[in-house]
DSSP file (Angstrom, degrees, kcal/mol; ACC not computed):
  #  RESIDUE AA STRUCTURE BP1 BP2  ACC     N-H-->O    O-->H-N    N-H-->O    O-->H-N    TCO  KAPPA ALPHA  PHI   PSI    X-CA   Y-CA   Z-CA
    1    1 A M     >        0   0    0      0, 0.0     4,-1.9     0, 0.0     5,-0.1   0.000 360.0 360.0 360.0 -38.8   78.3   61.8   37.0
    2    2 A K  H  >  +     0   0    0      1,-0.2     4,-2.3     2,-0.2     5,-0.2   0.904 360.0  54.9 -59.4 -44.3   81.0   62.7   39.5
    3    3 A G  H  > S+     0   0    0      2,-0.2     4,-2.5     1,-0.2    -1,-0.2   0.926 107.9  47.7 -52.1 -54.4   82.8   59.6   38.6
    4    4 A Q  H  > S+     0   0    0      1,-0.2     4,-2.1     2,-0.2    -1,-0.2   0.803 110.6  52.0 -61.3 -36.6   82.8   60.5   34.9
    5    5 A I  H  X S+     0   0    0     -4,-1.9     4,-2.1     2,-0.2    -1,-0.2   0.914 109.7  49.2 -67.1 -44.0   84.1   64.0   35.6
    6    6 A F  H  X S+     0   0    0     -4,-2.3     4,-2.9     2,-0.2    -2,-0.2   0.915 111.2  49.6 -61.4 -46.2   86.9   62.6   37.7
    7    7 A I  H  X S+     0   0    0     -4,-2.5     4,-2.2     1,-0.2    -1,-0.2   0.928 111.0  49.8 -62.8 -44.0   87.9   60.2   34.9
    8    8 A L  H  X S+     0   0    0     -4,-2.1     4,-2.1     2,-0.2    -1,-0.2   0.863 112.5  46.5 -60.4 -39.0   87.9   62.9   32.4
    9    9 A I  H  X S+     0   0    0     -4,-2.1     4,-2.7     2,-0.2     5,-0.2   0.974 113.0  49.2 -64.1 -54.8   90.0   65.2   34.5
   10   10 A S  H  X S+     0   0    0     -4,-2.9     4,-2.2     1,-0.2    -2,-0.2   0.864 111.9  48.2 -56.8 -43.6   92.4   62.4   35.3
   11   11 A V  H  X S+     0   0    0     -4,-2.2     4,-2.8     2,-0.2    -1,-0.2   0.896 111.2  52.0 -61.3 -48.3   92.7   61.4   31.6
   12   12 A S  H  X S+     0   0    0     -4,-2.1     4,-2.4     2,-0.2    -2,-0.2   0.913 111.6  45.1 -60.5 -44.8   93.3   65.1   30.7
   13   13 A V  H  X S+     0   0    0     -4,-2.7     4,-2.6     2,-0.2     5,-0.2   0.924 112.9  51.4 -68.1 -40.5   96.1   65.5   33.2
   14   14 A L  H  X S+     0   0    0     -4,-2.2     4,-2.0    -5,-0.2    -2,-0.2   0.931 111.1  46.6 -53.5 -51.2   97.6   62.3   32.1
   15   15 A I  H  X S+     0   0    0     -4,-2.8     4,-2.3     2,-0.2    -2,-0.2   0.894 113.2  50.9 -58.2 -50.4   97.5   63.4   28.4
   16   16 A S  H  X S+     0   0    0     -4,-2.4     4,-2.0     1,-0.2    -2,-0.2   0.914 111.4  47.3 -61.7 -47.2   99.0   66.9   29.5
   17   17 A V  H  X S+     0   0    0     -4,-2.6     4,-1.9     2,-0.2    -1,-0.2   0.897 109.3  54.4 -62.8 -42.0  101.9   65.2   31.4
   18   18 A F  H  X S+     0   0    0     -4,-2.0     4,-0.6    -5,-0.2    -2,-0.2   0.916 110.6  43.4 -52.5 -52.0  102.5   62.9   28.6
   19   19 A F  H  X S+     0   0    0     -4,-2.3     4,-0.5     1,-0.2     3,-0.5   0.856 115.9  51.6 -67.3 -38.5  103.0   65.9   26.0
   20   20 A L  H  X S+     0   0    0     -4,-2.0     4,-2.3     1,-0.2     3,-0.3   0.740  90.6  80.1 -74.5 -26.6  105.1   67.7   28.7
   21   21 A L  H  X S+     0   0    0     -4,-1.9     4,-2.7     1,-0.2    -1,-0.2   0.840  88.5  49.8 -51.1 -47.5  107.4   64.9   29.3
   22   22 A S  H  X S+     0   0    0     -4,-0.6     4,-2.1    -3,-0.5    -1,-0.2   0.868 112.9  48.6 -66.4 -35.5  109.6   65.3   26.2
   23   23 A E  H  X S+     0   0    0     -4,-0.5     4,-2.1    -3,-0.3    -1,-0.2   0.891 112.7  48.2 -66.9 -39.5  110.1   69.0   27.1
   24   24 A I  H  X S+     0   0    0     -4,-2.3     4,-1.9     2,-0.2     5,-0.2   0.908 112.3  49.7 -67.4 -42.2  110.9   68.2   30.7
   25   25 A H  H  X S+     0   0    0     -4,-2.7     4,-2.3    -5,-0.2     5,-0.2   0.896 110.9  47.9 -71.6 -35.8  113.3   65.5   29.6
   26   26 A S  H  X S+     0   0    0     -4,-2.1     4,-2.5     1,-0.2    -1,-0.2   0.890 112.5  49.7 -64.8 -38.6  115.1   67.8   27.2
   27   27 A T  H  < S+     0   0    0     -4,-2.1    -2,-0.2     1,-0.2    -1,-0.2   0.856 115.0  43.7 -71.9 -29.2  115.4   70.5   29.8
   28   28 A L  H  < S+     0   0    0     -4,-1.9    -2,-0.2    -5,-0.1    -1,-0.2   0.924 126.7  27.7 -76.3 -47.3  116.8   68.1   32.4
   29   29 A Y  H  < S+     0   0    0     -4,-2.3    -2,-0.2    -5,-0.2    -3,-0.2   0.609 127.6  40.1 -98.2 -11.6  119.3   66.2   30.2
   30   30 A L  S  < S-     0   0    0     -4,-2.5    -1,-0.2    -5,-0.2    -2,-0.1  -0.563  76.8-174.8-133.7  69.7  120.1   69.0   27.5
   31   31 A P        -     0   0    0      0, 0.0    -3,-0.1     0, 0.0    -4,-0.1  -0.242  35.7 -98.2 -64.0 158.1  120.4   72.3   29.5
   32   32 A P        -     0   0    0      0, 0.0     2,-0.5     0, 0.0     5,-0.1  -0.381  45.4 -94.0 -75.8 158.2  120.9   75.3   27.4
   33   33 A V        -     0   0    0     -3,-0.1     2,-0.2     4,-0.1    42,-0.0  -0.616  52.4-179.8 -76.0 120.9  124.6   76.7   27.1
   34   34 A S     >  -     0   0    0     -2,-0.5     4,-2.2     1,-0.1     5,-0.2  -0.555  45.4 -98.7-108.9 177.0  125.1   79.3   29.6
   35   35 A D  H  > S+     0   0    0     -2,-0.2     4,-3.0     2,-0.2     5,-0.2   0.907 126.1  56.9 -60.7 -39.6  128.1   81.5   30.5
   36   36 A Y  H  > S+     0   0    0      2,-0.2     4,-2.0     1,-0.2    -1,-0.2   0.918 108.6  46.4 -62.6 -41.7  128.9   79.0   33.3
   37   37 A S  H  > S+     0   0    0      2,-0.2     4,-2.3     1,-0.2    -1,-0.2   0.921 112.2  50.8 -55.4 -48.0  129.0   76.1   30.6
   38   38 A L  H  X S+     0   0    0     -4,-2.2     4,-3.0     1,-0.2    -2,-0.2   0.919 107.2  52.7 -55.6 -49.8  131.2   78.3   28.5
   39   39 A Q  H  X S+     0   0    0     -4,-3.0     4,-2.2     2,-0.2    -1,-0.2   0.905 108.4  50.8 -58.2 -42.9  133.5   78.9   31.4
   40   40 A N  H  X S+     0   0    0     -4,-2.0     4,-2.6     2,-0.2    -1,-0.2   0.930 107.1  54.9 -63.2 -42.8  133.8   75.0   32.0
   41   41 A I  H  X S+     0   0    0     -4,-2.3     4,-2.6     1,-0.2    -2,-0.2   0.940 109.0  48.2 -54.9 -48.5  134.6   74.6   28.4
   42   42 A A  H  X S+     0   0    0     -4,-3.0     4,-2.3     2,-0.2    -1,-0.2   0.917 109.2  52.4 -56.2 -44.2  137.5   77.2   28.9
   43   43 A K  H  X S+     0   0    0     -4,-2.2     4,-2.5     1,-0.2    -1,-0.2   0.928 110.2  47.0 -67.9 -43.9  138.7   75.5   31.9
   44   44 A E  H  X S+     0   0    0     -4,-2.6     4,-2.2     2,-0.2    -1,-0.2   0.927 112.6  52.2 -66.4 -41.7  139.0   72.1   30.1
   45   45 A Y  H  X S+     0   0    0     -4,-2.6     4,-2.5     2,-0.2    -1,-0.2   0.894 108.2  48.2 -46.1 -47.1  140.7   73.8   27.3
   46   46 A N  H  X S+     0   0    0     -4,-2.3     4,-3.1     1,-0.2    -2,-0.2   0.865 111.1  50.8 -64.2 -41.5  143.2   75.3   29.5
   47   47 A Y  H  X S+     0   0    0     -4,-2.5     4,-2.4     2,-0.2    -1,-0.2   0.886 106.9  55.2 -62.4 -36.8  143.8   72.1   31.2
   48   48 A L  H  X S+     0   0    0     -4,-2.2     4,-0.7     1,-0.2    -2,-0.2   0.962 113.9  41.7 -66.4 -47.7  144.3   70.4   27.7
   49   49 A L  H >< S+     0   0    0     -4,-2.5     3,-0.8     1,-0.2     4,-0.4   0.922 111.5  54.0 -55.9 -45.3  147.0   73.0   26.8
   50   50 A A  H >< S+     0   0    0     -4,-3.1     3,-0.9     1,-0.3    -2,-0.2   0.882 111.5  44.1 -67.7 -36.0  148.6   72.9   30.2
   51   51 A Y  H 3< S+     0   0    0     -4,-2.4     3,-0.3     1,-0.2    -1,-0.3   0.570 107.5  63.1 -84.4  -6.1  149.1   69.1   30.1
   52   52 A S  T X< S+     0   0    0     -3,-0.8     3,-1.6    -4,-0.7    -1,-0.2   0.475  71.0 100.5 -89.0   1.3  150.3   69.3   26.5
   53   53 A V  T <  S+     0   0    0     -3,-0.9    -1,-0.2    -4,-0.4    -2,-0.1   0.875  85.2  44.6 -50.0 -39.2  153.4   71.4   27.2
   54   54 A E  T 3  S+     0   0    0     -3,-0.3    -1,-0.3    -4,-0.2    -2,-0.1   0.638  99.5  93.2 -86.3  -7.4  155.7   68.5   27.1
   55   55 A D  S <  S-     0   0    0     -3,-1.6     2,-0.1     1,-0.1    -3,-0.0  -0.289  83.4-100.2 -75.9 169.3  154.1   67.1   23.9
   56   56 A S    >>  -     0   0    0      1,-0.1     4,-2.1     4,-0.0     3,-0.6  -0.291  38.0-101.0 -74.4 166.1  155.2   67.8   20.5
   57   57 A Y  H 3> S+     0   0    0      1,-0.3     4,-2.6     2,-0.2     5,-0.1   0.872 123.3  52.5 -56.1 -40.4  153.4   70.3   18.2
   58   58 A Y  H 3> S+     0   0    0      2,-0.2     4,-2.0     1,-0.2    -1,-0.3   0.765 109.0  48.6 -76.9 -26.0  151.5   67.7   16.4
   59   59 A E  H <> S+     0   0    0     -3,-0.6     4,-2.4     2,-0.2    -1,-0.2   0.875 112.7  48.8 -83.7 -34.4  150.2   66.1   19.7
   60   60 A I  H  X S+     0   0    0     -4,-2.1     4,-2.8     2,-0.2     5,-0.2   0.934 112.0  48.7 -63.9 -45.2  149.1   69.5   20.9
   61   61 A K  H  X S+     0   0    0     -4,-2.6     4,-2.5     1,-0.2    -2,-0.2   0.923 112.3  49.4 -54.8 -45.2  147.4   70.1   17.5
   62   62 A S  H  X S+     0   0    0     -4,-2.0     4,-2.6     2,-0.2     5,-0.2   0.932 112.7  48.0 -63.6 -45.4  145.6   66.6   17.7
   63   63 A N  H  X S+     0   0    0     -4,-2.4     4,-3.3     2,-0.2    -2,-0.2   0.941 112.7  46.3 -56.1 -51.7  144.5   67.3   21.3
   64   64 A C  H  X S+     0   0    0     -4,-2.8     4,-3.0     2,-0.2    -2,-0.2   0.952 115.0  47.6 -58.3 -53.4  143.1   70.8   20.4
   65   65 A I  H  X S+     0   0    0     -4,-2.5     4,-2.5     1,-0.2    -2,-0.2   0.917 113.6  47.0 -52.8 -50.1  141.3   69.4   17.3
   66   66 A N  H  X S+     0   0    0     -4,-2.6     4,-2.5     2,-0.2    -1,-0.2   0.934 110.8  52.4 -61.4 -49.6  139.9   66.6   19.2
   67   67 A F  H  X S+     0   0    0     -4,-3.3     4,-2.3    -5,-0.2    -2,-0.2   0.952 111.1  48.3 -52.7 -53.2  138.8   68.9   22.0
   68   68 A C  H  X S+     0   0    0     -4,-3.0     4,-2.8     1,-0.3    -1,-0.2   0.866 110.0  50.6 -62.6 -36.3  137.0   71.2   19.4
   69   69 A K  H  X S+     0   0    0     -4,-2.5     4,-2.6     1,-0.2    -1,-0.3   0.894 108.6  51.4 -69.7 -31.2  135.3   68.4   17.8
   70   70 A F  H  X S+     0   0    0     -4,-2.5     4,-1.8     2,-0.2    -2,-0.2   0.891 112.0  48.0 -63.1 -39.8  134.0   67.2   21.2
   71   71 A I  H  X S+     0   0    0     -4,-2.3     4,-3.2    -5,-0.2     7,-0.2   0.961 113.4  48.0 -64.8 -51.2  132.7   70.8   21.9
   72   72 A K  H  < S+     0   0    0     -4,-2.8    -2,-0.2     1,-0.2    -1,-0.2   0.894 113.0  48.4 -61.1 -39.8  131.0   70.8   18.3
   73   73 A N  H  < S+     0   0    0     -4,-2.6    -1,-0.2     1,-0.2    -2,-0.2   0.840 121.0  33.8 -68.6 -33.1  129.4   67.4   18.8
   74   74 A N  H  < S+     0   0    0     -4,-1.8    -2,-0.2     1,-0.2    -1,-0.2   0.704 128.6  34.2 -97.9 -20.1  128.0   68.1   22.2
   75   75 A Y    ><  +     0   0    0     -4,-3.2     3,-1.6    -5,-0.2    -1,-0.2  -0.717  69.4 172.8-132.3  79.5  127.2   71.9   21.9
   76   76 A P  T 3  S+     0   0    0      0, 0.0    -1,-0.1     0, 0.0    -4,-0.1   0.710  73.9  60.0 -67.1 -18.5  126.1   72.1   18.1
   77   77 A D  T 3  S+     0   0    0      2,-0.0     2,-0.4    72,-0.0    72,-0.2   0.594  87.0  92.3 -76.1 -10.5  124.9   75.7   18.4
   78   78 A I    <   -     0   0    0     -3,-1.6     2,-0.4    -7,-0.2    70,-0.2  -0.677  59.1-164.7 -92.6 138.0  128.3   76.8   19.4
   79   79 A E  E     +A  147   0A   0     68,-1.4    68,-3.1    -2,-0.4     2,-0.3  -0.940  21.2 167.2-118.2 141.8  130.8   78.0   16.6
   80   80 A L  E     -AB 146  95A   0     15,-0.7    15,-2.8    -2,-0.4     2,-0.3  -0.992  26.8-164.6-150.3 157.9  134.4   78.2   17.6
   81   81 A F  E     -AB 145  94A   0     64,-1.7    64,-2.4    -2,-0.3     2,-0.3  -0.953  14.2-173.0-131.6 161.4  137.9   78.6   16.4
   82   82 A C  E     -AB 144  93A   0     11,-1.8    11,-3.4    -2,-0.3     2,-0.3  -0.972   7.4-163.7-144.3 157.7  141.1   77.9   18.2
   83   83 A L  E     -AB 143  92A   0     60,-1.7    60,-1.5    -2,-0.3     2,-0.3  -0.959   4.9-170.1-139.9 158.2  144.7   78.4   17.7
   84   84 A W  E     -AB 142  91A   0      7,-1.8     7,-2.8    -2,-0.3     2,-0.3  -0.955   5.0-161.9-144.2 153.7  147.8   76.9   19.4
   85   85 A T  E     -AB 141  90A   0     56,-1.7    56,-0.8    -2,-0.3     2,-0.3  -0.985  16.1-178.0-133.9 147.8  151.5   77.7   19.2
   86   86 A R  E >  S-AB 140  89A   0      3,-2.3     3,-1.7    -2,-0.3     2,-0.3  -0.777  73.7 -46.9-148.8 107.8  154.7   76.2   20.0
   87   87 A G  T 3  S-     0   0    0     52,-1.7    -1,-0.1    -2,-0.3    51,-0.1  -0.586 123.7 -23.1  63.5-130.5  157.7   78.3   19.4
   88   88 A T  T 3  S+     0   0    0     -2,-0.3    33,-4.3    -3,-0.1     2,-0.4   0.385 115.3 102.2 -87.7   0.9  157.2   79.7   15.8
   89   89 A N  E <   -BC  86 120A   0     -3,-1.7    -3,-2.3    31,-0.2     2,-0.4  -0.757  52.9-174.5 -88.6 131.4  154.7   76.9   14.7
   90   90 A T  E     -BC  85 119A   0     29,-3.0    29,-3.1    -2,-0.4     2,-0.4  -0.986   7.8-167.5-125.6 135.1  151.1   78.1   14.8
   91   91 A G  E     -BC  84 118A   0     -7,-2.8    -7,-1.8    -2,-0.4     2,-0.4  -0.953   0.6-168.5-116.1 142.6  148.0   76.1   14.1
   92   92 A I  E     -BC  83 117A   0     25,-2.1    25,-2.0    -2,-0.4     2,-0.5  -0.992   1.7-167.1-132.0 138.2  144.5   77.4   13.6
   93   93 A A  E     -BC  82 116A   0    -11,-3.4   -11,-1.8    -2,-0.4     2,-0.6  -0.986   9.0-153.3-121.7 131.4  141.3   75.2   13.5
   94   94 A N  E     +BC  81 115A   0     21,-2.9    21,-0.9    -2,-0.5    20,-0.7  -0.915  25.7 162.2-106.2 110.9  138.0   76.7   12.2
   95   95 A F  E     +B   80   0A   0    -15,-2.8   -15,-0.7    -2,-0.6   -14,-0.2  -0.015  38.8 124.5-113.8  25.2  134.8   75.1   13.7
   96   96 A F  S    S-     0   0    0    -17,-0.3    18,-0.4     2,-0.3     4,-0.1  -0.336  74.5-119.1 -64.4 164.7  132.6   78.1   12.5
   97   97 A D  S    S+     0   0    0     16,-0.1     2,-0.2     2,-0.1    16,-0.1   0.505  99.1  41.2 -81.6  -7.2  129.7   77.3   10.4
   98   98 A T  S    S-     0   0    0     14,-0.1    -2,-0.3     1,-0.1     2,-0.1  -0.780 105.0 -74.8-128.9 178.5  131.3   79.5    7.7
   99   99 A N        -     0   0    0     -2,-0.2     2,-0.5    14,-0.1    13,-0.2  -0.393  44.0-132.7 -77.8 160.9  134.7   79.9    6.4
  100  100 A L  E     -E  111   0B   0     11,-2.6    11,-3.0    -4,-0.1     2,-0.3  -0.959  16.0-161.8-119.4 115.6  137.2   81.9    8.5
  101  101 A S  E     +E  110   0B   0     -2,-0.5     2,-0.3     9,-0.2    27,-0.3  -0.801  22.0 152.0 -95.8 137.5  139.3   84.7    7.0
  102  102 A F  E     -E  109   0B   0      7,-2.0     7,-3.3    -2,-0.3     2,-0.4  -0.962  39.9-115.4-154.9 171.2  142.5   86.0    8.8
  103  103 A Y  E     -EF 108 125B   0     22,-2.5    22,-3.2    -2,-0.3     2,-0.4  -0.956  22.6-171.7-109.4 130.4  145.8   87.6    8.2
  104  104 A F  E >  S-EF 107 124B   0      3,-3.1     3,-1.5    -2,-0.4    20,-0.2  -0.950  75.3 -23.5-129.6 108.7  148.9   85.7    9.1
  105  105 A N  T 3  S-     0   0    0     18,-2.7    19,-0.1    -2,-0.4    -1,-0.1   0.911 129.4 -49.7  47.0  46.3  152.3   87.7    9.0
  106  106 A G  T 3  S+     0   0    0      1,-0.2     2,-0.3    17,-0.2    -1,-0.3   0.132 117.2 112.4  90.4 -16.4  150.6   90.1    6.5
  107  107 A N  E <   -E  104   0B   0     -3,-1.5    -3,-3.1     1,-0.0     2,-0.3  -0.725  65.5-124.7 -91.2 137.8  149.2   87.3    4.1
  108  108 A K  E     -E  103   0B   0     -2,-0.3     2,-0.3    -5,-0.2    -5,-0.2  -0.695  30.0-176.2 -87.1 138.5  145.5   86.7    3.9
  109  109 A F  E     -E  102   0B   0     -7,-3.3    -7,-2.0    -2,-0.3     2,-0.4  -0.908  15.6-158.3-122.8 149.8  144.2   83.2    4.5
  110  110 A E  E     -E  101   0B   0     -2,-0.3     2,-0.5    -9,-0.2    -9,-0.2  -0.995  10.4-163.5-129.9 130.0  140.7   81.5    4.3
  111  111 A L  E     -E  100   0B   0    -11,-3.0   -11,-2.6    -2,-0.4     3,-0.1  -0.948  13.6-136.1-116.5 127.4  140.0   78.4    6.3
  112  112 A G    >   -     0   0    0     -2,-0.5     3,-1.1   -13,-0.2   -18,-0.3  -0.090  42.0 -66.0 -72.9 171.4  137.1   76.2    5.4
  113  113 A Q  T 3  S+     0   0    0      1,-0.3   -18,-0.2   -16,-0.1    -1,-0.2  -0.249 119.0   2.9 -54.1 151.4  134.6   74.6    8.0
  114  114 A N  T 3  S+     0   0    0    -20,-0.7     2,-0.3   -18,-0.4    -1,-0.3   0.754 106.8 125.4  40.1  44.4  136.1   72.0   10.2
  115  115 A D  E <   -C   94   0A   0     -3,-1.1   -21,-2.9   -21,-0.9     2,-0.3  -0.815  40.0-164.9-123.4 160.9  139.5   72.6    8.7
  116  116 A S  E     -C   93   0A   0     -2,-0.3     2,-0.3   -23,-0.3   -23,-0.2  -0.938   1.4-161.8-141.2 166.0  142.8   73.4   10.1
  117  117 A V  E     -C   92   0A   0    -25,-2.0   -25,-2.1    -2,-0.3     2,-0.4  -0.999  11.8-139.2-148.8 153.5  146.0   74.6    9.0
  118  118 A D  E     +C   91   0A   0     -2,-0.3     2,-0.3   -27,-0.2   -27,-0.2  -0.875  28.7 172.9-107.8 141.4  149.8   74.8   10.2
  119  119 A L  E     -C   90   0A   0    -29,-3.1   -29,-3.0    -2,-0.4     2,-0.6  -0.972  31.2-123.0-143.6 166.4  151.8   77.8    9.7
  120  120 A S  E    S+C   89   0A   0     -2,-0.3   -31,-0.2   -31,-0.2     2,-0.2  -0.932  74.8  45.1-114.0 118.0  155.3   79.3   10.6
  121  121 A G        -     0   0    0    -33,-4.3    -2,-0.1    -2,-0.6     3,-0.0  -0.687  69.9-121.2 135.3 175.7  155.2   82.7   12.4
  122  122 A T  S    S+     0   0    0     -2,-0.2     2,-0.7     1,-0.1    -1,-0.1   0.359  70.4 101.5-137.9   8.3  153.3   84.1   15.2
  123  123 A N        +     0   0    0     12,-0.1   -18,-2.7     2,-0.0     2,-0.4  -0.854  43.9 171.6 -97.1 104.6  151.4   87.4   14.1
  124  124 A I  E     -FG 104 134B   0     10,-1.8    10,-2.3    -2,-0.7     2,-0.5  -0.918  14.7-168.1-122.1 138.7  147.9   86.6   13.5
  125  125 A N  E     +FG 103 133B   0    -22,-3.2   -22,-2.5    -2,-0.4     3,-0.3  -0.973  11.8 178.4-130.1 118.4  145.1   89.1   12.8
  126  126 A F    >>  +     0   0    0      6,-3.0     4,-3.0    -2,-0.5     3,-1.3  -0.159  35.7 133.0-110.2  43.2  141.4   88.2   12.8
  127  127 A S  T 34  +     0   0    0      1,-0.3    -1,-0.2     2,-0.2     4,-0.1   0.718  67.6  65.7 -64.1 -21.2  140.0   91.6   12.1
  128  128 A S  T 34 S+     0   0    0     -3,-0.3    -1,-0.3   -27,-0.3     3,-0.1   0.806 117.2  26.3 -75.3 -25.5  137.7   90.0    9.5
  129  129 A V  T <4 S-     0   0    0     -3,-1.3     2,-0.3     1,-0.4    -2,-0.2   0.854 141.1 -17.7 -98.6 -44.0  136.0   88.2   12.4
  130  130 A V  S  < S-     0   0    0     -4,-3.0     2,-1.9     2,-0.2    -1,-0.4  -0.963  78.0 -89.7-161.0 146.9  136.5   90.4   15.3
  131  131 A N  S    S+     0   0    0     -2,-0.3     2,-0.4    -3,-0.1    -4,-0.2  -0.354  81.5 126.9 -65.0  88.7  138.9   93.3   16.0
  132  132 A F        -     0   0    0     -2,-1.9    -6,-3.0     2,-0.0     2,-0.5  -0.938  38.2-175.9-153.8 129.3  141.6   91.0   17.5
  133  133 A T  E     -G  125   0B   0     -2,-0.4     2,-0.6    -8,-0.2    -8,-0.2  -0.979  13.7-161.8-125.1 135.0  145.2   90.4   16.9
  134  134 A Y  E     +G  124   0B   0    -10,-2.3   -10,-1.8    -2,-0.5    -2,-0.0  -0.940  15.5 170.5-124.8 125.3  147.0   87.6   18.8
  135  135 A S        -     0   0    0     -2,-0.6   -12,-0.1   -12,-0.2     2,-0.1  -0.999  39.2-118.0-125.3 127.3  150.9   87.2   19.3
  136  136 A P        -     0   0    0      0, 0.0    23,-0.1     0, 0.0     5,-0.0  -0.397  17.6-160.7 -66.1 147.0  151.8   84.6   21.8
  137  137 A K  S    S+     0   0    0     -2,-0.1     2,-0.3     3,-0.0    22,-0.1   0.526  70.1  34.5-101.9 -14.0  153.7   85.6   24.8
  138  138 A S  S    S-     0   0    0      1,-0.1   -51,-0.2   -51,-0.1     3,-0.1  -0.805  92.6 -91.7-137.2 177.7  155.2   82.1   25.8
  139  139 A E  S    S+     0   0    0     -2,-0.3   -52,-1.7     1,-0.2     2,-0.5   0.926 116.6  26.3 -53.6 -54.6  156.5   79.0   24.2
  140  140 A V  E    S+A   86   0A   0    -54,-0.2     2,-0.3    19,-0.1    -1,-0.2  -0.969  78.6 140.8-125.6 126.2  153.1   77.3   24.3
  141  141 A S  E     -A   85   0A   0    -56,-0.8   -56,-1.7    -2,-0.5     2,-0.3  -0.963  18.3-179.3-155.7 161.2  149.9   79.3   24.3
  142  142 A G  E     -AD  84 158A   0     16,-1.3    16,-2.5    -2,-0.3     2,-0.3  -0.973  10.9-152.2-158.6 165.6  146.4   79.1   22.7
  143  143 A V  E     -AD  83 157A   0    -60,-1.5   -60,-1.7    -2,-0.3     2,-0.4  -0.991   5.4-152.9-143.7 144.2  143.1   81.0   22.5
  144  144 A I  E     -AD  82 156A   0     12,-1.7    11,-1.9    -2,-0.3    12,-0.9  -0.982   7.2-167.2-123.0 128.6  139.6   79.9   22.0
  145  145 A Y  E     -AD  81 154A   0    -64,-2.4   -64,-1.7    -2,-0.4     2,-0.3  -0.928   9.0-166.8-108.8 136.9  136.8   82.0   20.5
  146  146 A L  E     -AD  80 153A   0      7,-2.0     7,-1.9    -2,-0.4     2,-0.5  -0.899  20.5-148.7-117.7 153.4  133.1   81.1   20.6
  147  147 A I  E     +AD  79 152A   0    -68,-3.1   -68,-1.4    -2,-0.3     2,-0.4  -0.979  27.8 168.6-108.1 119.3  130.1   82.2   19.0
  148  148 A N  E >  S- D   0 151A   0      3,-2.4     3,-1.4    -2,-0.5   -70,-0.1  -0.998  71.8  -8.8-134.7 131.1  127.0   81.8   21.4
  149  149 A N  T 3  S-     0   0    0     -2,-0.4    -1,-0.2     1,-0.3     3,-0.1   0.880 129.8 -55.8  56.0  43.3  123.6   83.4   20.6
  150  150 A Q  T 3  S+     0   0    0      1,-0.2     2,-0.5    -3,-0.1    -1,-0.3   0.590 113.4 114.4  69.5  11.7  125.1   85.3   17.7
  151  151 A K  E <   -D  148   0A   0     -3,-1.4    -3,-2.4     2,-0.0     2,-0.5  -0.961  60.0-139.9-116.1 130.0  127.8   87.0   19.8
  152  152 A I  E     +D  147   0A   0     -2,-0.5     2,-0.4    -5,-0.2    -5,-0.2  -0.799  29.3 176.5 -86.7 127.9  131.5   86.5   19.4
  153  153 A K  E     -D  146   0A   0     -7,-1.9    -7,-2.0    -2,-0.5     2,-0.7  -0.989  34.2-122.7-136.9 138.2  133.2   86.4   22.8
  154  154 A L  E     -D  145   0A   0     -2,-0.4    -9,-0.2    -9,-0.2     3,-0.1  -0.723  29.7-173.3 -77.6 122.0  136.7   85.7   23.8
  155  155 A L  E     -     0   0A   0    -11,-1.9     2,-0.3    -2,-0.7    -1,-0.2   0.945  52.7 -27.4 -85.7 -50.6  136.5   82.8   26.0
  156  156 A K  E     -D  144   0A   0    -12,-0.9   -12,-1.7  -114,-0.0     2,-0.5  -0.967  43.3-150.4-164.6 142.4  139.9   82.3   27.5
  157  157 A I  E     -D  143   0A   0     -2,-0.3     2,-0.5   -14,-0.2   -14,-0.2  -0.977  16.0-152.0-119.8 128.6  143.5   82.8   26.6
  158  158 A Y  E      D  142   0A   0    -16,-2.5   -16,-1.3    -2,-0.5    -2,-0.0  -0.834 360.0 360.0 -96.1 133.4  146.1   80.4   28.0
  159  159 A K              0   0    0     -2,-0.5   -19,-0.1   -18,-0.2    -1,-0.1   0.331 360.0 360.0-129.5 360.0  149.6   81.8   28.6
């Protein structure tokens, strides 16, 4: 009788471990996005811009869009948009799950999901998303905004 109870308990523990294995695996290999993770993303974005200073506007654009695609592919719950400038050329990429409305030099624009646009000028107003106006202070600058857990937060500004 004791042997049967031992076998039943062993089988129960084994089945429990089997069902918990997928949860343990996802926790170990797919950690939740934390503020620390977001700061690492911001750090990488700043490196991306810093090392693009000598590049042409279109290389900076390509690097930023590729970086945003990388973030979206690896952190699917994160919504983001970023912008970059070089002189008076400004680019905006929308990686929100919805369209992004903004004002640029007084004109209203709407940008679709996973879309980007190139504009000439530097006065951008994102008041439709968040009370935020961005005017670059240097030759090359950029900003990244993220939505994490339904909150919009300014992650980092590179100047």
